[in-house]
All heavy atoms as a GROMACS GRO file, in nm:
protein
  491
    1MET      N    1  -0.432  -0.641  -1.278
    1MET     CA    2  -0.424  -0.592  -1.142
    1MET      C    3  -0.542  -0.642  -1.060
    1MET      O    4  -0.525  -0.674  -0.943
    1MET     CB    5  -0.416  -0.440  -1.142
    1MET     CG    6  -0.401  -0.378  -1.006
    1MET     SD    7  -0.253  -0.420  -0.914
    1MET     CE    8  -0.133  -0.325  -0.999
    2ASP      N    9  -0.660  -0.648  -1.116
    2ASP     CA   10  -0.780  -0.692  -1.043
    2ASP      C   11  -0.764  -0.833  -0.988
    2ASP      O   12  -0.803  -0.861  -0.875
    2ASP     CB   13  -0.905  -0.684  -1.129
    2ASP     CG   14  -0.944  -0.540  -1.161
    2ASP    OD1   15  -0.909  -0.451  -1.083
    2ASP    OD2   16  -1.012  -0.519  -1.260
    3HIS      N   17  -0.703  -0.922  -1.070
    3HIS     CA   18  -0.680  -1.059  -1.026
    3HIS      C   19  -0.584  -1.062  -0.907
    3HIS      O   20  -0.603  -1.136  -0.808
    3HIS     CB   21  -0.630  -1.146  -1.139
    3HIS     CG   22  -0.603  -1.288  -1.098
    3HIS    ND1   23  -0.704  -1.374  -1.063
    3HIS    CD2   24  -0.488  -1.357  -1.082
    3HIS    CE1   25  -0.652  -1.490  -1.031
    3HIS    NE2   26  -0.521  -1.481  -1.040
    4MET      N   27  -0.477  -0.984  -0.916
    4MET     CA   28  -0.382  -0.978  -0.806
    4MET      C   29  -0.448  -0.931  -0.678
    4MET      O   30  -0.428  -0.986  -0.569
    4MET     CB   31  -0.263  -0.887  -0.839
    4MET     CG   32  -0.158  -0.881  -0.728
    4MET     SD   33  -0.027  -0.765  -0.755
    4MET     CE   34  -0.108  -0.613  -0.711
    5VAL      N   35  -0.525  -0.829  -0.688
    5VAL     CA   36  -0.594  -0.772  -0.570
    5VAL      C   37  -0.690  -0.876  -0.510
    5VAL      O   38  -0.694  -0.897  -0.388
    5VAL     CB   39  -0.673  -0.643  -0.607
    5VAL    CG1   40  -0.766  -0.602  -0.493
    5VAL    CG2   41  -0.575  -0.531  -0.638
    6SER      N   42  -0.757  -0.952  -0.595
    6SER     CA   43  -0.845  -1.059  -0.548
    6SER      C   44  -0.769  -1.165  -0.472
    6SER      O   45  -0.812  -1.209  -0.366
    6SER     CB   46  -0.921  -1.120  -0.667
    6SER     OG   47  -1.000  -1.227  -0.626
    7VAL      N   48  -0.656  -1.207  -0.530
    7VAL     CA   49  -0.572  -1.308  -0.462
    7VAL      C   50  -0.518  -1.258  -0.328
    7VAL      O   51  -0.525  -1.327  -0.226
    7VAL     CB   52  -0.455  -1.351  -0.554
    7VAL    CG1   53  -0.355  -1.435  -0.479
    7VAL    CG2   54  -0.505  -1.428  -0.675
    8LEU      N   55  -0.472  -1.133  -0.324
    8LEU     CA   56  -0.422  -1.075  -0.202
    8LEU      C   57  -0.533  -1.062  -0.095
    8LEU      O   58  -0.506  -1.086   0.024
    8LEU     CB   59  -0.358  -0.937  -0.230
    8LEU     CG   60  -0.227  -0.944  -0.307
    8LEU    CD1   61  -0.184  -0.803  -0.347
    8LEU    CD2   62  -0.119  -1.014  -0.228
    9GLN      N   63  -0.653  -1.026  -0.137
    9GLN     CA   64  -0.765  -1.017  -0.040
    9GLN      C   65  -0.796  -1.156   0.014
    9GLN      O   66  -0.824  -1.168   0.136
    9GLN     CB   67  -0.887  -0.956  -0.108
    9GLN     CG   68  -0.872  -0.808  -0.132
    9GLN     CD   69  -0.986  -0.748  -0.214
    9GLN    OE1   70  -1.047  -0.816  -0.293
    9GLN    NE2   71  -1.008  -0.621  -0.194
   10THR      N   72  -0.789  -1.259  -0.065
   10THR     CA   73  -0.814  -1.395  -0.018
   10THR      C   74  -0.705  -1.436   0.084
   10THR      O   75  -0.740  -1.489   0.190
   10THR     CB   76  -0.814  -1.494  -0.134
   10THR    OG1   77  -0.921  -1.460  -0.222
   10THR    CG2   78  -0.834  -1.638  -0.084
   11LEU      N   79  -0.581  -1.408   0.056
   11LEU     CA   80  -0.473  -1.442   0.146
   11LEU      C   81  -0.485  -1.367   0.276
   11LEU      O   82  -0.460  -1.420   0.384
   11LEU     CB   83  -0.337  -1.411   0.081
   11LEU     CG   84  -0.300  -1.499  -0.041
   11LEU    CD1   85  -0.172  -1.448  -0.109
   11LEU    CD2   86  -0.281  -1.645   0.002
   12ARG      N   87  -0.530  -1.240   0.268
   12ARG     CA   88  -0.549  -1.161   0.389
   12ARG      C   89  -0.654  -1.219   0.475
   12ARG      O   90  -0.640  -1.232   0.598
   12ARG     CB   91  -0.583  -1.018   0.346
   12ARG     CG   92  -0.609  -0.924   0.458
   12ARG     CD   93  -0.641  -0.787   0.404
   12ARG     NE   94  -0.670  -0.697   0.513
   12ARG     CZ   95  -0.757  -0.598   0.502
   12ARG    NH1   96  -0.823  -0.579   0.390
   12ARG    NH2   97  -0.777  -0.518   0.604
   13LEU      N   98  -0.767  -1.262   0.415
   13LEU     CA   99  -0.876  -1.322   0.490
   13LEU      C  100  -0.834  -1.453   0.557
   13LEU      O  101  -0.888  -1.492   0.661
   13LEU     CB  102  -0.997  -1.345   0.402
   13LEU     CG  103  -1.070  -1.219   0.355
   13LEU    CD1  104  -1.176  -1.251   0.253
   13LEU    CD2  105  -1.129  -1.145   0.474
   14GLU      N  106  -0.736  -1.523   0.496
   14GLU     CA  107  -0.683  -1.646   0.553
   14GLU      C  108  -0.581  -1.618   0.664
   14GLU      O  109  -0.528  -1.712   0.725
   14GLU     CB  110  -0.619  -1.731   0.445
   14GLU     CG  111  -0.718  -1.784   0.342
   14GLU     CD  112  -0.650  -1.856   0.225
   14GLU    OE1  113  -0.526  -1.860   0.219
   14GLU    OE2  114  -0.722  -1.911   0.141
   15GLY      N  115  -0.550  -1.493   0.688
   15GLY     CA  116  -0.456  -1.458   0.794
   15GLY      C  117  -0.313  -1.472   0.756
   15GLY      O  118  -0.226  -1.479   0.841
   16ARG      N  119  -0.284  -1.474   0.627
   16ARG     CA  120  -0.148  -1.488   0.583
   16ARG      C  121  -0.077  -1.355   0.572
   16ARG      O  122  -0.137  -1.255   0.536
   16ARG     CB  123  -0.143  -1.559   0.448
   16ARG     CG  124  -0.196  -1.699   0.454
   16ARG     CD  125  -0.198  -1.760   0.316
   16ARG     NE  126  -0.265  -1.887   0.320
   16ARG     CZ  127  -0.208  -2.000   0.279
   16ARG    NH1  128  -0.084  -2.000   0.239
   16ARG    NH2  129  -0.277  -2.112   0.282
   17LEU      N  130   0.049  -1.354   0.599
   17LEU     CA  131   0.133  -1.234   0.585
   17LEU      C  132   0.188  -1.230   0.443
   17LEU      O  133   0.245  -1.327   0.395
   17LEU     CB  134   0.249  -1.236   0.684
   17LEU     CG  135   0.353  -1.125   0.664
   17LEU    CD1  136   0.288  -0.990   0.701
   17LEU    CD2  137   0.474  -1.151   0.756
   18VAL      N  138   0.171  -1.117   0.378
   18VAL     CA  139   0.219  -1.098   0.242
   18VAL      C  140   0.292  -0.964   0.238
   18VAL      O  141   0.242  -0.865   0.288
   18VAL     CB  142   0.105  -1.099   0.139
   18VAL    CG1  143   0.155  -1.070   0.000
   18VAL    CG2  144   0.026  -1.227   0.145
   19VAL      N  145   0.410  -0.967   0.179
   19VAL     CA  146   0.486  -0.843   0.162
   19VAL      C  147   0.488  -0.819   0.011
   19VAL      O  148   0.527  -0.906  -0.067
   19VAL     CB  149   0.631  -0.853   0.214
   19VAL    CG1  150   0.710  -0.733   0.184
   19VAL    CG2  151   0.628  -0.884   0.363
   20ILE      N  152   0.445  -0.698  -0.028
   20ILE     CA  153   0.446  -0.665  -0.173
   20ILE      C  154   0.513  -0.530  -0.192
   20ILE      O  155   0.512  -0.444  -0.103
   20ILE     CB  156   0.302  -0.661  -0.234
   20ILE    CG1  157   0.216  -0.557  -0.166
   20ILE    CG2  158   0.237  -0.797  -0.230
   20ILE    CD1  159   0.083  -0.535  -0.238
   21VAL      N  160   0.572  -0.515  -0.306
   21VAL     CA  161   0.632  -0.387  -0.346
   21VAL      C  162   0.547  -0.345  -0.466
   21VAL      O  163   0.548  -0.410  -0.571
   21VAL     CB  164   0.779  -0.399  -0.385
   21VAL    CG1  165   0.833  -0.264  -0.433
   21VAL    CG2  166   0.861  -0.450  -0.265
   22GLU      N  167   0.474  -0.236  -0.452
   22GLU     CA  168   0.382  -0.194  -0.554
   22GLU      C  169   0.367  -0.042  -0.551
   22GLU      O  170   0.361   0.017  -0.443
   22GLU     CB  171   0.247  -0.263  -0.534
   22GLU     CG  172   0.139  -0.223  -0.632
   22GLU     CD  173   0.179  -0.253  -0.774
   22GLU    OE1  174   0.201  -0.370  -0.808
   22GLU    OE2  175   0.189  -0.156  -0.853
   23HIS      N  176   0.359   0.017  -0.668
   23HIS     CA  177   0.342   0.164  -0.676
   23HIS      C  178   0.198   0.206  -0.707
   23HIS      O  179   0.169   0.324  -0.709
   23HIS     CB  180   0.436   0.218  -0.783
   23HIS     CG  181   0.581   0.208  -0.740
   23HIS    ND1  182   0.662   0.112  -0.795
   23HIS    CD2  183   0.651   0.273  -0.648
   23HIS    CE1  184   0.783   0.122  -0.740
   23HIS    NE2  185   0.778   0.218  -0.647
   24ASP      N  186   0.111   0.112  -0.730
   24ASP     CA  187  -0.032   0.142  -0.756
   24ASP      C  188  -0.097   0.155  -0.620
   24ASP      O  189  -0.158   0.064  -0.566
   24ASP     CB  190  -0.094   0.028  -0.837
   24ASP     CG  191  -0.240   0.054  -0.872
   24ASP    OD1  192  -0.293   0.159  -0.826
   24ASP    OD2  193  -0.297  -0.029  -0.937
   25LEU      N  194  -0.089   0.277  -0.560
   25LEU     CA  195  -0.134   0.298  -0.424
   25LEU      C  196  -0.284   0.277  -0.405
   25LEU      O  197  -0.326   0.224  -0.302
   25LEU     CB  198  -0.094   0.437  -0.378
   25LEU     CG  199   0.057   0.456  -0.361
   25LEU    CD1  200   0.088   0.597  -0.316
   25LEU    CD2  201   0.118   0.355  -0.266
   26PRO      N  202  -0.371   0.310  -0.500
   26PRO     CA  203  -0.513   0.278  -0.481
   26PRO      C  204  -0.538   0.128  -0.463
   26PRO      O  205  -0.619   0.090  -0.378
   26PRO     CB  206  -0.581   0.333  -0.607
   26PRO     CG  207  -0.493   0.447  -0.651
   26PRO     CD  208  -0.354   0.398  -0.618
   27SER      N  209  -0.467   0.047  -0.538
   27SER     CA  210  -0.482  -0.099  -0.521
   27SER      C  211  -0.423  -0.144  -0.386
   27SER      O  212  -0.481  -0.226  -0.318
   27SER     CB  213  -0.411  -0.177  -0.634
   27SER     OG  214  -0.479  -0.151  -0.754
   28VAL      N  215  -0.307  -0.091  -0.352
   28VAL     CA  216  -0.243  -0.128  -0.225
   28VAL      C  217  -0.336  -0.097  -0.109
   28VAL      O  218  -0.355  -0.178  -0.015
   28VAL     CB  219  -0.109  -0.055  -0.210
   28VAL    CG1  220  -0.053  -0.070  -0.068
   28VAL    CG2  221  -0.007  -0.103  -0.310
   29GLN      N  222  -0.396   0.020  -0.109
   29GLN     CA  223  -0.480   0.054   0.008
   29GLN      C  224  -0.605  -0.031   0.021
   29GLN      O  225  -0.662  -0.036   0.127
   29GLN     CB  226  -0.511   0.205   0.009
   29GLN     CG  227  -0.611   0.249  -0.091
   29GLN     CD  228  -0.634   0.401  -0.077
   29GLN    OE1  229  -0.551   0.474  -0.039
   29GLN    NE2  230  -0.755   0.444  -0.113
   30THR      N  231  -0.643  -0.102  -0.084
   30THR     CA  232  -0.760  -0.189  -0.074
   30THR      C  233  -0.728  -0.322  -0.005
   30THR      O  234  -0.816  -0.390   0.044
   30THR     CB  235  -0.826  -0.219  -0.211
   30THR    OG1  236  -0.736  -0.294  -0.289
   30THR    CG2  237  -0.870  -0.091  -0.279
   31VAL      N  238  -0.598  -0.359  -0.004
   31VAL     CA  239  -0.562  -0.493   0.050
   31VAL      C  240  -0.469  -0.485   0.172
   31VAL      O  241  -0.454  -0.584   0.240
   31VAL     CB  242  -0.498  -0.583  -0.058
   31VAL    CG1  243  -0.600  -0.614  -0.166
   31VAL    CG2  244  -0.372  -0.526  -0.114
   32ALA      N  245  -0.405  -0.372   0.196
   32ALA     CA  246  -0.305  -0.363   0.301
   32ALA      C  247  -0.359  -0.316   0.431
   32ALA      O  248  -0.431  -0.217   0.439
   32ALA     CB  249  -0.194  -0.272   0.255
   33ASP      N  250  -0.322  -0.389   0.540
   33ASP     CA  251  -0.354  -0.342   0.672
   33ASP      C  252  -0.255  -0.231   0.712
   33ASP      O  253  -0.287  -0.138   0.782
   33ASP     CB  254  -0.341  -0.457   0.774
   33ASP     CG  255  -0.449  -0.562   0.753
   33ASP    OD1  256  -0.562  -0.523   0.720
   33ASP    OD2  257  -0.417  -0.680   0.768
   34GLU      N  258  -0.131  -0.248   0.671
   34GLU     CA  259  -0.027  -0.153   0.701
   34GLU      C  260   0.056  -0.125   0.576
   34GLU      O  261   0.083  -0.216   0.498
   34GLU     CB  262   0.066  -0.202   0.810
   34GLU     CG  263   0.174  -0.106   0.850
   34GLU     CD  264   0.264  -0.157   0.963
   34GLU    OE1  265   0.249  -0.274   1.005
   34GLU    OE2  266   0.347  -0.079   1.008
   35VAL      N  267   0.094   0.001   0.558
   35VAL     CA  268   0.173   0.044   0.439
   35VAL      C  269   0.295   0.119   0.491
   35VAL      O  270   0.284   0.201   0.580
   35VAL     CB  271   0.089   0.133   0.346
   35VAL    CG1  272   0.176   0.188   0.232
   35VAL    CG2  273  -0.028   0.057   0.289
   36ILE      N  274   0.408   0.089   0.430
   36ILE     CA  275   0.530   0.166   0.454
   36ILE      C  276   0.567   0.226   0.320
   36ILE      O  277   0.587   0.156   0.221
   36ILE     CB  278   0.642   0.074   0.507
   36ILE    CG1  279   0.601   0.012   0.640
   36ILE    CG2  280   0.773   0.154   0.519
   36ILE    CD1  281   0.696  -0.096   0.689
   37VAL      N  282   0.579   0.359   0.316
   37VAL     CA  283   0.612   0.432   0.194
   37VAL      C  284   0.754   0.480   0.208
   37VAL      O  285   0.794   0.540   0.310
   37VAL     CB  286   0.518   0.552   0.172
   37VAL    CG1  287   0.559   0.628   0.047
   37VAL    CG2  288   0.376   0.506   0.164
   38MET      N  289   0.836   0.452   0.104
   38MET     CA  290   0.974   0.489   0.103
   38MET      C  291   1.001   0.583  -0.015
   38MET      O  292   0.938   0.569  -0.121
   38MET     CB  293   1.066   0.367   0.094
   38MET     CG  294   1.048   0.274   0.214
   38MET     SD  295   1.155   0.132   0.203
   38MET     CE  296   1.311   0.208   0.245
   39SER      N  297   1.093   0.674   0.005
   39SER     CA  298   1.139   0.763  -0.101
   39SER      C  299   1.291   0.779  -0.081
   39SER      O  300   1.335   0.810   0.030
   39SER     CB  301   1.069   0.896  -0.093
   39SER     OG  302   1.116   0.983  -0.194
   40ALA      N  303   1.366   0.755  -0.186
   40ALA     CA  304   1.513   0.767  -0.185
   40ALA      C  305   1.573   0.680  -0.072
   40ALA      O  306   1.667   0.721  -0.003
   40ALA     CB  307   1.553   0.914  -0.169
   41GLY      N  308   1.513   0.562  -0.048
   41GLY     CA  309   1.568   0.471   0.048
   41GLY      C  310   1.531   0.501   0.192
   41GLY      O  311   1.579   0.432   0.282
   42ARG      N  312   1.442   0.596   0.215
   42ARG     CA  313   1.404   0.631   0.352
   42ARG      C  314   1.254   0.619   0.369
   42ARG      O  315   1.176   0.649   0.279
   42ARG     CB  316   1.445   0.775   0.384
   42ARG     CG  317   1.591   0.795   0.386
   42ARG     CD  318   1.627   0.940   0.413
   42ARG     NE  319   1.767   0.955   0.403
   42ARG     CZ  320   1.844   1.008   0.495
   42ARG    NH1  321   1.788   1.055   0.604
   42ARG    NH2  322   1.971   1.019   0.477
   43VAL      N  323   1.214   0.574   0.487
   43VAL     CA  324   1.073   0.564   0.518
   43VAL      C  325   1.019   0.708   0.536
   43VAL      O  326   1.072   0.786   0.618
   43VAL     CB  327   1.048   0.482   0.647
   43VAL    CG1  328   0.900   0.486   0.686
   43VAL    CG2  329   1.091   0.339   0.627
   44ILE      N  330   0.917   0.743   0.455
   44ILE     CA  331   0.856   0.878   0.469
   44ILE      C  332   0.719   0.872   0.534
   44ILE      O  333   0.664   0.975   0.573
   44ILE     CB  334   0.853   0.952   0.336
   44ILE    CG1  335   0.764   0.879   0.233
   44ILE    CG2  336   0.992   0.976   0.279
   44ILE    CD1  337   0.737   0.963   0.106
   45TRP      N  338   0.663   0.750   0.545
   45TRP     CA  339   0.530   0.736   0.605
   45TRP      C  340   0.507   0.590   0.637
   45TRP      O  341   0.549   0.501   0.562
   45TRP     CB  342   0.421   0.787   0.510
   45TRP     CG  343   0.288   0.793   0.571
   45TRP    CD1  344   0.234   0.896   0.645
   45TRP    CD2  345   0.183   0.696   0.558
   45TRP    NE1  346   0.106   0.865   0.682
   45TRP    CE2  347   0.073   0.741   0.635
   45TRP    CE3  348   0.171   0.570   0.500
   45TRP    CZ2  349  -0.047   0.672   0.645
   45TRP    CZ3  350   0.054   0.501   0.511
   45TRP    CH2  351  -0.053   0.551   0.582
   46ARG      N  352   0.434   0.570   0.749
   46ARG     CA  353   0.395   0.433   0.788
   46ARG      C  354   0.260   0.446   0.855
   46ARG      O  355   0.242   0.528   0.944
   46ARG     CB  356   0.497   0.377   0.883
   46ARG     CG  357   0.467   0.237   0.927
   46ARG     CD  358   0.577   0.188   1.020
   46ARG     NE  359   0.564   0.045   1.039
   46ARG     CZ  360   0.659  -0.035   1.074
   46ARG    NH1  361   0.779   0.016   1.097
   46ARG    NH2  362   0.641  -0.161   1.085
   47GLY      N  363   0.164   0.362   0.810
   47GLY     CA  364   0.033   0.370   0.870
   47GLY      C  365  -0.063   0.277   0.805
   47GLY      O  366  -0.027   0.187   0.728
   48ALA      N  367  -0.192   0.293   0.837
   48ALA     CA  368  -0.298   0.207   0.789
   48ALA      C  369  -0.312   0.228   0.635
   48ALA      O  370  -0.310   0.340   0.585
   48ALA     CB  371  -0.428   0.239   0.858
   49GLY      N  372  -0.334   0.116   0.568
   49GLY     CA  373  -0.344   0.119   0.421
   49GLY      C  374  -0.449   0.213   0.369
   49GLY      O  375  -0.428   0.279   0.267
   50GLY      N  376  -0.562   0.225   0.436
   50GLY     CA  377  -0.669   0.312   0.390
   50GLY      C  378  -0.640   0.458   0.400
   50GLY      O  379  -0.714   0.541   0.346
   51HIS      N  380  -0.530   0.496   0.462
   51HIS     CA  381  -0.500   0.637   0.482
   51HIS      C  382  -0.379   0.688   0.404
   51HIS      O  383  -0.340   0.801   0.417
   51HIS     CB  384  -0.479   0.663   0.633
   51HIS     CG  385  -0.595   0.634   0.718
   51HIS    ND1  386  -0.705   0.717   0.723
   51HIS    CD2  387  -0.623   0.529   0.798
   51HIS    CE1  388  -0.796   0.664   0.801
   51HIS    NE2  389  -0.748   0.549   0.850
   52VAL      N  390  -0.323   0.602   0.324
   52VAL     CA  391  -0.195   0.634   0.255
   52VAL      C  392  -0.212   0.754   0.162
   52VAL      O  393  -0.123   0.839   0.155
   52VAL     CB  394  -0.140   0.510   0.181
   52VAL    CG1  395  -0.228   0.469   0.068
   52VAL    CG2  396   0.002   0.539   0.134
   53LEU      N  397  -0.321   0.770   0.096
   53LEU     CA  398  -0.338   0.878   0.002
   53LEU      C  399  -0.384   1.008   0.067
   53LEU      O  400  -0.397   1.112   0.000
   53LEU     CB  401  -0.434   0.838  -0.112
   53LEU     CG  402  -0.378   0.730  -0.207
   53LEU    CD1  403  -0.484   0.691  -0.308
   53LEU    CD2  404  -0.252   0.774  -0.271
   54GLU      N  405  -0.407   1.004   0.198
   54GLU     CA  406  -0.443   1.126   0.270
   54GLU      C  407  -0.324   1.210   0.309
   54GLU      O  408  -0.339   1.324   0.351
   54GLU     CB  409  -0.525   1.090   0.396
   54GLU     CG  410  -0.655   1.022   0.372
   54GLU     CD  411  -0.720   0.969   0.496
   54GLU    OE1  412  -0.667   0.992   0.606
   54GLU    OE2  413  -0.826   0.904   0.483
   55ASN      N  414  -0.204   1.156   0.294
   55ASN     CA  415  -0.082   1.225   0.332
   55ASN      C  416  -0.029   1.308   0.214
   55ASN      O  417   0.004   1.256   0.108
   55ASN     CB  418   0.022   1.123   0.374
   55ASN     CG  419   0.148   1.188   0.423
   55ASN    OD1  420   0.228   1.239   0.345
   55ASN    ND2  421   0.171   1.186   0.554
   56LYS      N  422  -0.022   1.442   0.237
   56LYS     CA  423   0.021   1.531   0.131
   56LYS      C  424   0.166   1.503   0.083
   56LYS      O  425   0.193   1.512  -0.034
   56LYS     CB  426   0.012   1.678   0.176
   56LYS     CG  427   0.044   1.778   0.066
   56LYS     CD  428   0.026   1.918   0.115
   56LYS     CE  429   0.056   2.024   0.016
   56LYS     NZ  430   0.138   1.997  -0.099
   57GLY      N  431   0.254   1.460   0.171
   57GLY     CA  432   0.390   1.432   0.135
   57GLY      C  433   0.399   1.312   0.038
   57GLY      O  434   0.479   1.312  -0.054
   58ILE      N  435   0.314   1.214   0.059
   58ILE     CA  436   0.311   1.098  -0.029
   58ILE      C  437   0.256   1.137  -0.167
   58ILE      O  438   0.311   1.102  -0.269
   58ILE     CB  439   0.228   0.984   0.030
   58ILE    CG1  440   0.294   0.931   0.157
   58ILE    CG2  441   0.206   0.871  -0.071
   58ILE    CD1  442   0.208   0.838   0.236
   59VAL      N  443   0.147   1.211  -0.164
   59VAL     CA  444   0.086   1.257  -0.289
   59VAL      C  445   0.190   1.342  -0.370
   59VAL      O  446   0.204   1.322  -0.490
   59VAL     CB  447  -0.044   1.335  -0.265
   59VAL    CG1  448  -0.096   1.394  -0.392
   59VAL    CG2  449  -0.149   1.243  -0.203
   60ASP      N  450   0.258   1.432  -0.300
   60ASP     CA  451   0.357   1.513  -0.365
   60ASP      C  452   0.473   1.432  -0.421
   60ASP      O  453   0.521   1.454  -0.533
   60ASP     CB  454   0.414   1.620  -0.270
   60ASP     CG  455   0.312   1.728  -0.240
   60ASP    OD1  456   0.209   1.738  -0.309
   60ASP    OD2  457   0.337   1.805  -0.142
   61ALA      N  458   0.521   1.331  -0.343
   61ALA     CA  459   0.635   1.252  -0.383
   61ALA      C  460   0.605   1.160  -0.503
   61ALA      O  461   0.688   1.136  -0.587
   61ALA     CB  462   0.686   1.169  -0.265
   62TYR      N  463   0.484   1.108  -0.507
   62TYR     CA  464   0.450   1.006  -0.609
   62TYR      C  465   0.360   1.052  -0.721
   62TYR      O  466   0.352   0.986  -0.825
   62TYR     CB  467   0.391   0.882  -0.541
   62TYR     CG  468   0.496   0.799  -0.475
   62TYR    CD1  469   0.529   0.821  -0.340
   62TYR    CD2  470   0.566   0.704  -0.544
   62TYR    CE1  471   0.626   0.747  -0.278
   62TYR    CE2  472   0.668   0.630  -0.481
   62TYR     CZ  473   0.695   0.654  -0.349
   62TYR     OH  474   0.796   0.580  -0.290
   63PHE      N  475   0.290   1.162  -0.702
   63PHE     CA  476   0.188   1.201  -0.804
   63PHE      C  477   0.213   1.339  -0.859
   63PHE      O  478   0.130   1.391  -0.935
   63PHE     CB  479   0.049   1.189  -0.748
   63PHE     CG  480   0.012   1.051  -0.707
   63PHE    CD1  481   0.003   1.014  -0.575
   63PHE    CD2  482  -0.009   0.954  -0.803
   63PHE    CE1  483  -0.031   0.888  -0.537
   63PHE    CE2  484  -0.042   0.824  -0.767
   63PHE     CZ  485  -0.051   0.792  -0.633
   64SER      N  486   0.320   1.407  -0.821
   64SER     CA  487   0.344   1.542  -0.871
   64SER      C  488   0.442   1.542  -0.985
   64SER      O  489   0.524   1.462  -1.004
   64SER     CB  490   0.398   1.631  -0.758
   64SER     OG  491   0.301   1.645  -0.659
   0.00000   0.00000   0.00000
C-alpha cells in the first residue's frame, strides 16, 4: 500500500487525474483532493479527502 500511495502522490503533484476505488480510507485521505463515499450504490458523502473520517455516517457504515 505504501508504494501505491507514493505513486498516487507523485501523479497528484504532476496534476494528473486519477480515479481509484479503495476501501482503505486512511490511505485514500492522504492522496485524494476529493472523495465520494458510496453505500449500497448511493452516494452518502462527498467532500475533501482529509475530512472523510470525520463523518459519523461513514465511520458507522464502514467501521462498525
